[in-house]
C-alpha positions, 0 to 999 in steps of 0.5 A: 274070107276075113274070118278064115284068115284068122282060123288058118293059124293060131287060135281064135275066140269070139269077139266080146260085146265090149271089143265089138263096141270098142272095135266100132268106137274106134272105126268111127273115130278114124272116119274123118281121117280117112274119108273120102273113099273112093277110086284113087282114094284109098291112100289115107285109109291105108296111112291110118294104124290098122288091125291086119293091114294086109287084109284091108288093103286087100278089101280096099283094091278089091272095092276101089282099086281093081277094074271089074263090075260091082254090084255096090255104088260108091256110097255103099262100098264105103259101108261095106269098107267101114263095116268089115274094118270094125270086123277086123278090129275085133277079130284081131282082139281075138286072136293069139298067133301060134308061138312059132310065128314071126311076123314083121315088126312093120308092114309094107304094103305089097301091090298086088296086080288086079286079077283078070277081068272076066265078061260074064258068059251070054245067057243060053237061050231057053227053048220052051216046048 
């Protein structure tokens, strides 16, 4: 999903190795001010300067705020967020918005309500003949 955001408008190019390394260093440098991450512990991550904060805020909500089943434990969710933040940082370096793009000078988070939690369907009985 993250890559599609960059492909919808403007021009994208693959990040260089140097841009990937720089993104990883930047995210690693931010970690002391962001951690701990977890349910009700996302304010610090939202407060740091980030590329494409709307994408990363939705990721934080998905991982730590919105209810629902998850296949990842809390430590794994932190690793997922950190890895995807580095990806977003690197992709942002290679994205050029279209000339008609009129972005906001500052980002203001709009709180989105969580999607409805649906119970998984009951497995159907198997009849072996």
